A tleap script that builds the chain and sets N, CA, C and O, in Angstrom:
source leaprc.protein.ff14SB
mol = sequence {
  NMET LYS ALA GLU VAL LEU LEU GLY PHE GLU
  TRP ILE GLN LEU SER ILE LEU ALA LEU ILE
  LEU PHE LEU LEU LEU PHE VAL GLY ILE ILE
  THR TRP VAL LEU ARG LYS ASP SER ASN HIE
  LEU TYR GLY GLU ALA SER LYS LEU PRO LEU
  ASN GLU GLY GLY MET CLYS
}
set mol.1.N position { -82.276 -108.828 83.073 }
set mol.1.CA position { -82.520 -107.669 82.241 }
set mol.1.C position { -82.187 -107.971 80.783 }
set mol.1.O position { -82.933 -107.604 79.875 }
set mol.2.N position { -81.064 -108.642 80.571 }
set mol.2.CA position { -80.683 -108.978 79.197 }
set mol.2.C position { -81.704 -109.927 78.574 }
set mol.2.O position { -82.034 -109.796 77.395 }
set mol.3.N position { -82.198 -110.870 79.352 }
set mol.3.CA position { -83.185 -111.823 78.843 }
set mol.3.C position { -84.471 -111.116 78.443 }
set mol.3.O position { -85.095 -111.487 77.448 }
set mol.4.N position { -84.875 -110.110 79.198 }
set mol.4.CA position { -86.093 -109.370 78.867 }
set mol.4.C position { -85.942 -108.628 77.546 }
set mol.4.O position { -86.877 -108.574 76.747 }
set mol.5.N position { -84.775 -108.061 77.322 }
set mol.5.CA position { -84.536 -107.342 76.067 }
set mol.5.C position { -84.539 -108.316 74.897 }
set mol.5.O position { -85.121 -108.029 73.852 }
set mol.6.N position { -83.898 -109.458 75.066 }
set mol.6.CA position { -83.834 -110.435 73.981 }
set mol.6.C position { -85.183 -111.070 73.688 }
set mol.6.O position { -85.437 -111.475 72.553 }
set mol.7.N position { -86.050 -111.164 74.680 }
set mol.7.CA position { -87.385 -111.711 74.436 }
set mol.7.C position { -88.204 -110.792 73.530 }
set mol.7.O position { -89.038 -111.274 72.762 }
set mol.8.N position { -87.985 -109.500 73.605 }
set mol.8.CA position { -88.724 -108.556 72.776 }
set mol.8.C position { -88.120 -108.354 71.405 }
set mol.8.O position { -88.709 -107.652 70.582 }
set mol.9.N position { -86.966 -108.943 71.124 }
set mol.9.CA position { -86.290 -108.771 69.838 }
set mol.9.C position { -86.902 -109.718 68.813 }
set mol.9.O position { -86.850 -110.937 68.976 }
set mol.10.N position { -87.477 -109.159 67.766 }
set mol.10.CA position { -88.208 -109.965 66.788 }
set mol.10.C position { -87.412 -110.275 65.528 }
set mol.10.O position { -87.836 -111.118 64.738 }
set mol.11.N position { -86.294 -109.634 65.317 }
set mol.11.CA position { -85.532 -109.810 64.077 }
set mol.11.C position { -84.396 -110.804 64.293 }
set mol.11.O position { -83.233 -110.413 64.390 }
set mol.12.N position { -84.726 -112.060 64.367 }
set mol.12.CA position { -83.730 -113.111 64.576 }
set mol.12.C position { -82.779 -113.192 63.378 }
set mol.12.O position { -81.594 -113.482 63.546 }
set mol.13.N position { -83.287 -112.940 62.187 }
set mol.13.CA position { -82.462 -113.005 60.988 }
set mol.13.C position { -81.321 -111.987 61.050 }
set mol.13.O position { -80.229 -112.239 60.540 }
set mol.14.N position { -81.578 -110.850 61.670 }
set mol.14.CA position { -80.541 -109.828 61.793 }
set mol.14.C position { -79.399 -110.329 62.673 }
set mol.14.O position { -78.234 -110.061 62.378 }
set mol.15.N position { -79.706 -111.036 63.728 }
set mol.15.CA position { -78.678 -111.608 64.595 }
set mol.15.C position { -77.859 -112.656 63.857 }
set mol.15.O position { -76.636 -112.705 63.991 }
set mol.16.N position { -78.527 -113.483 63.087 }
set mol.16.CA position { -77.838 -114.522 62.319 }
set mol.16.C position { -76.943 -113.886 61.260 }
set mol.16.O position { -75.805 -114.314 61.067 }
set mol.17.N position { -77.452 -112.873 60.580 }
set mol.17.CA position { -76.666 -112.169 59.569 }
set mol.17.C position { -75.437 -111.513 60.196 }
set mol.17.O position { -74.345 -111.581 59.632 }
set mol.18.N position { -75.606 -110.880 61.352 }
set mol.18.CA position { -74.479 -110.249 62.028 }
set mol.18.C position { -73.434 -111.278 62.436 }
set mol.18.O position { -72.237 -111.012 62.325 }
set mol.19.N position { -73.857 -112.434 62.900 }
set mol.19.CA position { -72.931 -113.499 63.277 }
set mol.19.C position { -72.152 -114.000 62.063 }
set mol.19.O position { -70.939 -114.193 62.137 }
set mol.20.N position { -72.842 -114.210 60.958 }
set mol.20.CA position { -72.181 -114.686 59.746 }
set mol.20.C position { -71.188 -113.655 59.231 }
set mol.20.O position { -70.078 -114.009 58.834 }
set mol.21.N position { -71.577 -112.381 59.232 }
set mol.21.CA position { -70.658 -111.326 58.794 }
set mol.21.C position { -69.426 -111.246 59.692 }
set mol.21.O position { -68.310 -111.081 59.199 }
set mol.22.N position { -69.618 -111.361 60.992 }
set mol.22.CA position { -68.495 -111.336 61.917 }
set mol.22.C position { -67.555 -112.503 61.661 }
set mol.22.O position { -66.337 -112.323 61.637 }
set mol.23.N position { -68.104 -113.696 61.470 }
set mol.23.CA position { -67.263 -114.871 61.215 }
set mol.23.C position { -66.491 -114.736 59.904 }
set mol.23.O position { -65.316 -115.098 59.835 }
set mol.24.N position { -67.138 -114.221 58.875 }
set mol.24.CA position { -66.455 -114.009 57.600 }
set mol.24.C position { -65.333 -112.986 57.734 }
set mol.24.O position { -64.248 -113.168 57.181 }
set mol.25.N position { -65.595 -111.921 58.464 }
set mol.25.CA position { -64.572 -110.905 58.688 }
set mol.25.C position { -63.407 -111.484 59.485 }
set mol.25.O position { -62.248 -111.229 59.159 }
set mol.26.N position { -63.701 -112.252 60.512 }
set mol.26.CA position { -62.667 -112.865 61.339 }
set mol.26.C position { -61.794 -113.821 60.515 }
set mol.26.O position { -60.567 -113.769 60.596 }
set mol.27.N position { -62.418 -114.675 59.741 }
set mol.27.CA position { -61.668 -115.617 58.911 }
set mol.27.C position { -60.859 -114.865 57.855 }
set mol.27.O position { -59.732 -115.254 57.551 }
set mol.28.N position { -61.416 -113.801 57.298 }
set mol.28.CA position { -60.689 -112.997 56.318 }
set mol.28.C position { -59.458 -112.332 56.909 }
set mol.28.O position { -58.402 -112.306 56.276 }
set mol.29.N position { -59.583 -111.794 58.112 }
set mol.29.CA position { -58.437 -111.146 58.760 }
set mol.29.C position { -57.360 -112.169 59.100 }
set mol.29.O position { -56.175 -111.910 58.889 }
set mol.30.N position { -57.754 -113.320 59.620 }
set mol.30.CA position { -56.783 -114.375 59.936 }
set mol.30.C position { -56.083 -114.842 58.663 }
set mol.30.O position { -54.871 -115.054 58.668 }
set mol.31.N position { -56.829 -115.002 57.584 }
set mol.31.CA position { -56.238 -115.407 56.309 }
set mol.31.C position { -55.267 -114.355 55.805 }
set mol.31.O position { -54.198 -114.696 55.298 }
set mol.32.N position { -55.619 -113.081 55.934 }
set mol.32.CA position { -54.763 -111.988 55.482 }
set mol.32.C position { -53.458 -111.948 56.277 }
set mol.32.O position { -52.388 -111.738 55.706 }
set mol.33.N position { -53.542 -112.146 57.567 }
set mol.33.CA position { -52.355 -112.078 58.418 }
set mol.33.C position { -51.441 -113.276 58.186 }
set mol.33.O position { -50.219 -113.129 58.206 }
set mol.34.N position { -52.008 -114.447 57.969 }
set mol.34.CA position { -51.212 -115.664 57.851 }
set mol.34.C position { -50.866 -116.038 56.415 }
set mol.34.O position { -50.369 -117.137 56.172 }
set mol.35.N position { -51.119 -115.150 55.463 }
set mol.35.CA position { -50.814 -115.491 54.071 }
set mol.35.C position { -49.299 -115.580 53.870 }
set mol.35.O position { -48.520 -115.078 54.681 }
set mol.36.N position { -48.905 -116.218 52.793 }
set mol.36.CA position { -47.506 -116.532 52.552 }
set mol.36.C position { -46.647 -115.280 52.385 }
set mol.36.O position { -45.520 -115.252 52.879 }
set mol.37.N position { -47.137 -114.253 51.713 }
set mol.37.CA position { -46.355 -113.050 51.435 }
set mol.37.C position { -46.173 -112.149 52.646 }
set mol.37.O position { -45.329 -111.253 52.615 }
set mol.38.N position { -46.935 -112.358 53.704 }
set mol.38.CA position { -46.883 -111.441 54.838 }
set mol.38.C position { -45.643 -111.638 55.709 }
set mol.38.O position { -45.286 -110.729 56.459 }
set mol.39.N position { -44.975 -112.786 55.638 }
set mol.39.CA position { -43.781 -113.006 56.450 }
set mol.39.C position { -42.701 -111.983 56.155 }
set mol.39.O position { -42.053 -111.483 57.075 }
set mol.40.N position { -42.498 -111.666 54.889 }
set mol.40.CA position { -41.486 -110.683 54.513 }
set mol.40.C position { -41.841 -109.298 55.067 }
set mol.40.O position { -40.982 -108.605 55.613 }
set mol.41.N position { -43.081 -108.909 54.926 }
set mol.41.CA position { -43.527 -107.599 55.402 }
set mol.41.C position { -43.391 -107.482 56.921 }
set mol.41.O position { -42.885 -106.479 57.424 }
set mol.42.N position { -43.837 -108.498 57.646 }
set mol.42.CA position { -43.766 -108.452 59.101 }
set mol.42.C position { -42.336 -108.604 59.591 }
set mol.42.O position { -41.987 -108.086 60.652 }
set mol.43.N position { -41.506 -109.305 58.833 }
set mol.43.CA position { -40.096 -109.420 59.192 }
set mol.43.C position { -39.396 -108.071 59.126 }
set mol.43.O position { -38.609 -107.731 60.010 }
set mol.44.N position { -39.683 -107.301 58.076 }
set mol.44.CA position { -39.105 -105.957 57.954 }
set mol.44.C position { -39.635 -105.031 59.045 }
set mol.44.O position { -38.874 -104.261 59.632 }
set mol.45.N position { -40.910 -105.103 59.311 }
set mol.45.CA position { -41.511 -104.232 60.326 }
set mol.45.C position { -40.990 -104.551 61.718 }
set mol.45.O position { -40.876 -103.654 62.553 }
set mol.46.N position { -40.672 -105.808 61.980 }
set mol.46.CA position { -40.181 -106.166 63.312 }
set mol.46.C position { -38.769 -105.661 63.561 }
set mol.46.O position { -38.355 -105.531 64.713 }
set mol.47.N position { -38.024 -105.375 62.502 }
set mol.47.CA position { -36.652 -104.889 62.655 }
set mol.47.C position { -36.562 -103.366 62.684 }
set mol.47.O position { -35.485 -102.826 62.937 }
set mol.48.N position { -37.647 -102.672 62.435 }
set mol.48.CA position { -37.630 -101.203 62.407 }
set mol.48.C position { -37.133 -100.575 63.715 }
set mol.48.O position { -36.344 -99.632 63.654 }
set mol.49.N position { -37.552 -101.046 64.883 }
set mol.49.CA position { -37.064 -100.425 66.115 }
set mol.49.C position { -35.556 -100.613 66.326 }
set mol.49.O position { -34.942 -99.858 67.080 }
set mol.50.N position { -34.970 -101.588 65.682 }
set mol.50.CA position { -33.547 -101.869 65.874 }
set mol.50.C position { -32.657 -101.098 64.910 }
set mol.50.O position { -31.445 -101.037 65.115 }
set mol.51.N position { -33.228 -100.509 63.866 }
set mol.51.CA position { -32.433 -99.768 62.889 }
set mol.51.C position { -31.937 -98.462 63.477 }
set mol.51.O position { -32.684 -97.744 64.141 }
set mol.52.N position { -30.666 -98.160 63.228 }
set mol.52.CA position { -30.066 -96.903 63.723 }
set mol.52.C position { -30.524 -95.708 62.885 }
set mol.52.O position { -30.724 -94.622 63.429 }
set mol.53.N position { -30.689 -95.883 61.598 }
set mol.53.CA position { -31.023 -94.785 60.701 }
set mol.53.C position { -32.507 -94.557 60.553 }
set mol.53.O position { -32.936 -93.888 59.612 }
set mol.54.N position { -33.291 -95.087 61.441 }
set mol.54.CA position { -34.751 -94.958 61.347 }
set mol.54.C position { -35.217 -93.579 61.766 }
set mol.54.O position { -34.412 -92.670 61.966 }
set mol.55.N position { -36.512 -93.435 61.894 }
set mol.55.CA position { -37.091 -92.167 62.297 }
set mol.55.C position { -36.789 -91.904 63.759 }
set mol.55.O position { -36.740 -92.827 64.571 }
set mol.56.N position { -36.586 -90.639 64.088 }
set mol.56.CA position { -36.261 -90.274 65.479 }
set mol.56.C position { -37.357 -89.447 66.087 }
set mol.56.O position { -37.258 -89.050 67.248 }
savepdb mol mol.pdb
quit
């Protein structure tokens, strides 16, 4: 069934564009998470559940 649907799909460029956009988004998110400044932010966030004076 999937093969029949793909055989009728004529906009191959749209599939390629979607793949490229997905890869760019994926690489951007990985870069954002692993950037040098994020260690401090994630370090503080990881200690929030252990704080006594936090939100209740």
